[in-house]
C-alpha positions in Angstrom: -8.7 18.0 9.6 -8.4 18.8 5.9 -8.2 16.2 3.3 -5.1 16.5 1.2 -5.8 16.1 -2.5 -2.1 15.3 -3.1 -2.6 12.1 -1.1 -3.4 10.3 -4.4 -0.2 11.5 -6.0 2.2 10.5 -3.2 0.5 8.0 -0.9 1.5 8.2 2.7 0.5 4.5 3.2 3.6 2.4 2.6 1.8 -0.5 1.0 0.3 1.8 -1.6 3.5 3.8 -2.1 5.4 0.5 -2.8 3.1 -0.4 -5.7 4.4 0.1 -9.3 2.8 3.3 -10.8 0.7 1.3 -13.2 -0.9 -0.9 -10.4 -1.5 2.2 -8.2 -3.0 4.1 -11.1 -5.5 1.3 -11.6 -6.6 1.6 -8.0 -6.9 5.4 -7.8 -10.4 5.6 -9.5 -11.7 3.2 -6.9 -10.2 4.8 -3.8 -11.4 7.6 -1.6 -9.5 9.7 0.9 -11.5 9.5 4.1 -11.1 11.0 7.6 -10.9 8.6 10.5 -12.1 9.9 13.8 -11.1 8.9 17.3 -12.9 5.6 18.4 -14.5 5.2 15.0 -15.4 1.6 14.4 -14.3 0.5 10.9 -15.7 -3.0 11.3 -17.2 -5.3 13.9 -16.9 -9.0 14.6 -19.3 -11.0 12.5 -20.4 -8.1 10.2 -19.5 -8.0 6.5 -16.4 -6.1 5.6 -17.5 -3.8 2.8 -14.5 -1.4 2.8 -10.8 -1.8 3.2 -8.6 1.0 4.6 -5.0 1.9 4.0 -4.3 4.3 6.9 -2.0 7.3 6.4 -1.1 8.4 9.9 -4.1 7.1 11.7 -3.6 4.2 14.1 -6.2 1.4 14.2 -6.5 -1.2 16.9 -7.6 -4.7 15.9 -9.5 -6.0 18.9 -10.9 -9.4 19.9 -13.6 -9.9 22.4 -13.6 -12.8 24.9 -16.6 -14.8 26.0 -16.9 -12.7 29.2 -16.9 -9.5 27.2 -13.4 -8.4 28.0 -11.3 -7.2 25.1 -7.7 -7.4 24.1 -5.8 -5.6 21.3 -4.3 -8.2 19.0 -3.0 -5.9 16.3 -2.1 -2.4 15.5 -2.3 -1.0 11.9 -1.1 2.4 10.6 0.7 3.6 7.5 2.6 0.3 7.1 -0.5 -1.7 6.4 -4.2 -2.2 5.7 -7.3 -2.8 7.8 -9.6 -5.5 6.4 -7.1 -8.4 5.8 -9.8 -11.1 5.8 -11.0 -9.7 2.5 -7.8 -10.8 0.7 -7.9 -14.1 2.5 -11.3 -14.9 0.9 -13.5 -14.0 3.8 -16.2 -11.4 3.9 -16.5 -11.1 7.7 -14.0 -11.1 10.6 -13.7 -12.3 14.2 -12.3 -9.0 15.4 -13.2 -5.4 15.7 -11.2 -2.5 14.1 -11.3 0.7 16.1 -9.4 4.0 15.3 -7.2 4.9 18.3 -5.3 7.9 16.7 -7.3 9.8 14.1 -6.1 11.0 10.7 -7.0 9.8 7.2 -7.0 6.6 5.2 -7.4 5.6 1.6 -10.6 3.6 1.4 -11.5 1.1 -1.3 -14.5 -1.2 -1.8 -13.7 -4.7 -0.5 -14.9 -6.4 -3.7 -12.7 -4.3 -5.9 -9.6 -5.0 -3.7 -10.4 -8.7 -3.7 -10.6 -8.7 -7.5 -7.4 -6.8 -7.8 -5.7 -9.2 -5.5 -6.9 -12.2 -7.5 -5.2 -10.7 -10.6 -1.9 -11.9 -9.2 0.0 -8.7 -9.8 2.6 -7.0 -7.6 -0.4 -6.0 -5.3 -0.9 -9.6 -4.5 2.8 -10.2 -3.7 3.0 -7.1 -1.6 -0.1 -7.9 0.4 1.1 -11.5 1.0 4.5 -10.1 2.3 2.5 -7.8 4.5 0.5 -10.7 5.9 3.7 -12.6 6.6 5.0 -9.6 8.5 1.7 -9.4 10.5 2.0 -13.2 11.3 5.5 -12.7 12.5 4.5 -9.8 14.7 1.6 -11.8 16.2 3.9 -14.6 17.1 6.4 -12.2 18.7 3.7 -10.3 20.6 2.1 -13.6 21.9 5.4 -14.6 23.4 5.9 -11.1 24.8 2.4 -11.1 26.3 3.1 -14.5 28.0 6.6 -13.8 29.3 7.0 -10.1 29.9 5.7 -7.9 32.7 3.2 -5.1 32.2 5.8 -2.4 32.0 7.7 -4.3 29.3 4.5 -4.8 27.3 3.6 -1.1 27.6 7.1 -0.2 26.4 6.7 -2.5 23.4 3.3 -0.9 22.6 4.7 2.7 22.9 7.6 1.9 20.7 5.3 0.3 18.1 3.0 3.4 18.1 6.1 5.7 17.9 7.4 3.6 14.9 4.0 3.8 13.2 3.6 7.5 13.7 7.3 8.0 12.8 7.5 10.3 15.7 8.8 10.4 19.3 5.8 12.5 20.3 2.4 11.1 20.9 -0.9 12.8 20.2 -2.8 14.3 23.2 -5.4 11.6 22.7 -3.2 9.1 24.5 -3.3 11.2 27.6 -7.1 11.2 27.7 -7.6 7.5 28.1 -8.6 5.7 24.9 -10.4 2.7 26.3 
């Protein structure tokens, strides 16, 4: 996978693309385009979050672990969002794991830098707060779906979500190889 140097000029991540040019230009010196590999762990429960990721076409699962060691996906992040939300909520750790399910690239920024930019109260703050509202709404909807819908219906919702995030009706071969 080659890293596209034009990624800084026209960000594929929709949050970054929605920023005014001046706000985005202020972030560029602090961002790095990084490859994300299949099953790469971006952060683990209880560990400090030092980097925040704005995926391009990668898909990252947010996973929680139960007392018995079983896991459940509680969120899915791709080019519509960011991985590392606790950072802008004032926390330095998280209660979840973030694992790459579909590899690609992401824009990476130091957590402290993003936190300080968020505190400036610019469009970045408003944009990330709107994103958090969307994530909250999605969690509420998925909780109801997981409670009342059968496995086939939940799988259909997940496949449609991934298709939407990838902006494609075709799925990478990785999905056929068993990702868990």
